[in-house]
N, C-alpha and C positions, 0 to 999 in steps of 0.2 A: 504494499499500500504506499503510495506517495504521500508526502506531507500535505500537499494541497488537498488530497482526498481525506486525509486524517481529520482536517479541521473544517471541511465543507459544511458540516452540520451546524457549526457555531458561527458560520460566515466569516471565518478568519483565514482568508486565503493566504497561501504561501508563495513568496517569490521563489522560483526555481533557479536553474542554473545562472540566469542573468544576474541574480542577486549576489553572486560571488565575484563579479567582475570588479567591483570596487565597493567601498563603504561610504554611506552618506556622512556628511560633516555635521549635520544637525542631529540632535537627539531624537531617536524614534518615538513616535507617538504610540499611545496604547492601541493594541490591535495590529501593529506592524507584523508583516510576515516573519516567521521564525528565522528564515535564512538571512533576511536583511537585518534582523535584530542580532543574529550571531556575528555577522560581519562587522556590524557597528561595535559590539562588545570587543571583538578581536582587535580591531584597529584603534580602539580607544581604551587600552587597559589602564588600570589604576592600582597602585601598590597598596600594601597593608595599612589599614587605618586611614587611607586617603580615598575611599571608594565613594566619594560624594556624588559623582555623576551616575555611576552604575546604580547606586541605592535609590536615587531619585527616579530613575526610569522604572525600576522594579516596583517602587511604591505606587507610581501612577498607574501602572498596569493593574495592580491588585485593586486600586480604588475603582478603576473603570469596570471591574468584574463584580463589584459590590462588596468587597471585603472592608471591614473596619481596620484602618491602617495606622500604625504608630511608627515613627521614624526616630533615629538617634539613640536606639537602644545600645548601651555600651559606652556612650560618650562620657558619662561621669566617671566611669572606671578608667577609661583611657587617659583623661586629663589628669585625674589623681596620680596615676602611674607616671605619666610624663613629668609631672612636677617632682615626684620623688626621685626619678632617675636622672632627669636632665635639668631640673630647676625651672623649666619653662615649657610651654606647649608650642610646638612648631607650627607654622602657618599651614592650614589645610589638614591638620591631623585631627582625627576624631573617631568616635565609635558610631559608625554609619549603619548599624544594625536595623533591619526593617522586620516588623511583625504584622502580618495580616491575619485577621480572624474572620472566618465565615461560619456562622452558626446556621445549621440546617436540621433542626429538630433534635430529638433525643438520639443518643447513641454515643459511641466512643469518640475520643479526641485524637486525631492523628496529626502530627507534626511532620512537615516535609521541609527539609533544609537544603539551601544552595549557598556555596561560598562564592565570593565575589572578587577577591584580590588576585593580582597578577604578581609576576616575579621580576627582579632586577636582571633580566636577561636580554642581550641584543638579538632580535629576531633574525634568523637566517633561513626561513622556509621557502622564500621566493614566491609566496602566494601574492596575488594582486592586492589583497586587503591587509598585507602585513603592517604590523605596528611600526610607527616611526616616532613613538612617544619616548621622551626622556623625562625623568622625574627624580625626585629626591626621596629616599626612604624616610621613615619616621625617625630614624636615628641619624639622618643627615648625610647619607651617602648618595651622590648623584649617579644615575645609571640609565641606559636604555631599559625599556620596560616591555614585557612580552607576556601573553597568556600561555606560558609554556607548561602549565599544569592542567589545562582544560577547563578552568573555571568559567570561561566564556560559553562552553557547551553546557555546564552545570546550570548557569543562569537561564540560558535559552530553553533548556529542557524543563526547568522549573516553571517558567512562564507558560510553556505549552501544557504542562500538567495541570496548572491552575485553570487554564481555559477549558480543558477537557472535563475536569471534575465539576466546574460550574455549569458547563453545557449538559452534564449528566446529573444535575443535582436532584432530579426527581427520582433517580434510582438509588440514592443512598441517604442515610440519616446519621447525623452527628455533627462534630465541630472540626472544621479544617483550619489548621494553623500553618501558614507558610512563613517561613523565616529566611531572610537573606542575611547571611553572616559576613562580617569583615574578618580580615586578618587570620585566615586559616594557615597561611604559609609560615607565619611566625608563631603559630600555636597559641594565640592569645584571644582571638575573636570570640570563640564560644564562651571562654571564661568571662569575658567582658560583658557579654549579653546576659549570662546567668547572674553575675554579681550585680548587674543593673536592673534586675527585677523580672527576667524572663518568666520564671515560674511562680512569682508572687503577684505580678500585675496582669498576667494573661492566663488563659486556661492551661492547666498542667496536662500534658498529653498522656494518653494511654500507650501510645506507640510513637517512636521516632524513626524517620526514614530519610536516607540520603543516598546519592549515587556518586561515583567518581569514575572519570574516563580511565580506560586502560590503554596504554601504549603498546601492549603486547597481545592484544586480542582483536579479531576482525570486527569491523562495524557490522551491526546486525545481531550481535551476540551479547549475552549477559553472563558474567562469572561471579561466583559467590563463595564465601567460606562460612560455615556454621561454627559457632563458638569463636574463639580468638581469631581475629582477622588481621589486625594491625597492632604494632608494639607500643609498649611504654617507650618514650623517647626523653632521655635526660641528657642535659649538657653539663659537663664537669670541666672546670678550669684548675689546673695545678700550677701554682707558682713555686718553682724550685729556687731555693736560696743557696747561694754558694759564697765563696770568697774570691774576688777577682784578682787578677794580676797579670804579669807578663807571660806570654806563651812560652818563652824560653826557660821560665822557672816555675814549672807546674807544681813542684813540691811545696811552694809558698802559698798555694791557693787550695780552694775546695771547688773543683770544677763542676758547675751546674750542668754542663752538657753531658759529661760522663754519668752524673747522678741521674739526669733525665733519661739518658739512654737505658740505664739500668732499670728505671721505673717502667719505660715502655716494654722492655723484655719481660719484666716480672709480671706486668699486667696480663700477659698472655696466659699465665697459669690460672687466672681467675675462672675463665670458662672451662679450661681443660681439666682442672683439678678441684674446683669448688661447686660447680653446677652439675646437677643430674643431666647426663648426656641426652635424656629424652625431653629435656626443657630447653627451648631455644634461648640463646643469650648472645649478645655482641658487645665487645668493647673495642672501639676504634680510636686511635689517636690521630686526629685529622690535621693537627697543626703542632709543630715543634719550633719554637722560635728562641733564639739566643745569639748574643754577641753582634758585633758590627765590623770586626776587622780580623785579618789572619792571625795576628800575633797578640791578641788580647784575649785573656780568659775572662769572660763575663762574670758578673756577680749574681746573675739570676737567668733562669730559662722559663719559658711558659709552655705548657702543654694544653691543648684543647681536645676534649674527648667527647664522643658521642656514644651513649650506652643505651642498649636495647634489650628488651625482655617482654614477656607476656604477663606472667602472674606477679603480684606484688611481692611475695616472698623472694622470688628470684631477684627482683629489682633491688630489694633491700640488701640481699647478700652482695650483689655487685657494687652497690654504692659504698657500703661499709668496707668491702674488700679493697676498693680503690684507694680509700683514705688510709687503710692499714698499710698497704704496700708502699704508697708514696712516702709515708713517714718512716717506715722501716728501712727502706732504701737509703733515705737521707741520713738516718742514724747510723747505718753501716759505714758511711763515709765520713762520719764525724761532722756533718753539715747541720746547719740550722734547720729546724722543722719547717716543712713547706706549707704553704696555704692551700687548702683544698676547698674550692667553692662549688657547691652543687646548686644549680639554678632551681629556685622554688617554683617557677612557672613551667613545669614540665608537662609533656602531653601524655595523658594515660593511654593504656592499651584499649583497643576497640574490641568489644565482645559482642558478636552478632547472637542475639537471643535465638536458641535453636528452634523453639516453637514458632516464634514470629517468622524466622527465616524459612521454615518448612511451608508455612501458610503462603507467604509472599512468592516463594519460588514456584509453588503450584499455580498460582494465578498468573505469573509472568510466563510460565511454560505453556499455559493454555492459549495465550495470545501470540506468543513468539514461536512456539514449537519446542518440545523437550530438547531437541538437538542443539538449540541456540541458547539454552540456559544450563550451564555446566558448573560443577563444583571445582574449586582450585585450591592449591596450597596457600595457607596464610603467608603474609609477607612481614618483613621487619621494618617497613616504613611506618610513619606515624600519621594520625588524623585527629584533630581535636573535636571532631564529631563525637568522640567518646565521652567528652565532658558532659553532654546532655544527658547521659545515663549514669553519671557519677555523682548524683545529688541525693538528698535524703529521700527524694521521690522514687528513685530506683526505676526509671523508665526503661523498658525493654526497647532495644533499637536494632536496626539493620542498615548497613552501608553495603552496596553491591557495586561491582565493577561494570562499566559500560564500554564495550569494545568500540574502538575509535579508528583502527587502522583500515585504510582502503584495502579491500579484499585481494586485489591483484598484488599489492605490495606485501601483504601478509603471506600470501602463498609463495612469493619469490623469496621471502626471507627464511622459509623453512630449509634448514640445512645449509644456509648461506654462511660464510665465514664472518661477516659482520652483522651484529644484531640491529634490530630496528631502533630509530631514535627513541630514547626513553623520555619519561616525563622529566621535565626541567631542562631538556635539551633545546638549544636554539633552533634545531631542525624538526622539532615535533609539530606536525600539522595533522590534525584529525580530518577524517572524511566527513564533512558536516552533515549532509542530508541524511544518509542512513543512520548516522550516530544519533542525531537529535531525535529523529523519528523513533528509533528504538527506545531512547531514553524516556520519551514521552509515554509511549505504549507501556513500557515496563513499569514505570512509577505510577501511572494511573491505574493499571491493573493491581499493583501491590496495595495502593490506597484503598481501592474499592473492595478488595477482599477483606480488609480490616474494618471498614465501615459495616460490612455485612455480618461481621462476627457475632456470635451469640453472646 
């Protein structure tokens, strides 16, 4: 089924191939064809906590469909954090969360979330509607900007789903909550919205739903994991303290490079010898910085780590082990105790409720075909959608993968020496029409199955 047919019943025609030739400069009005909406979002990306334009478009779309809409959810939290961390609120930075509520009689409350932010990545896809935007991150770094993680697809599919569910409102009963979330890429947007009253000022959902594009699955397909689907993501900084001096007289120093190297090596024992082999865990040192000149031994070195796990007990073992190893290695060299800083704003693991997953998968399979809805192995990436289920309300949730690769490219990639461009790659370009079509059909089917739940 083509997108134009999909929305014919609600008189929301889709611009087909011509809509991909370029993107309009003016913000699209409510009811704009989904492909035109997609190309606009793609060519007008906005960084985390700077999604002012995207959120305004999504809010207006919901209003036009009859939702009660509130904007700026998360703004108070963002501004408070900015003042704590930076001492000021940078221009254009805010919590641009959107909440739309549509009450349609008695029944369950279903929340559907889309994330809006793009990445500081220079686009190299070569598509006619490629981003030429340059912007400044909320921490002050200027960079080209690109929707390299598919949030433009997420927003567009979200709009399509809202249109479909309103068009079918006579066939379901309950409360539909549509939320557009900022700052998923930095793992703070969901927390900002929750802290700013998402579950106290709006209906508490019985179910949470979201989708995410996949750069390794063909367009037209859905992939899912039941149970743990994505990982806890922790950031750890280790400041190794030494005693600096001349490179020709190392005996007069405490070399932080050697101490740091020993810490890096010893950290590998954490997963190998402290974690049950059947429980996934990752400790990666992504950065090691020290010194400025060949013949100077620095007085400090800095290690930046990413730490991944699924269950909370494994997470705690890893974090405690990192601190123990760092301090123990420094002590072995007679060096000062290092500083170990664990970022409090971590991303929790995502657990797809098995019962909810089974019900949604059955509904999606019915409209897409069982061969197009397949289980996959969980990944160690992170997604702050998990935050919506990590509150006192303990709301069951499901996030599923939306295949986004052009089928011909996908088939050619099988057995090829080089993999397909991954998410966050400057070369990642979804196949928009079948991807969005599938996203709308799958999410609509999943939501309808929950509204019909006994």
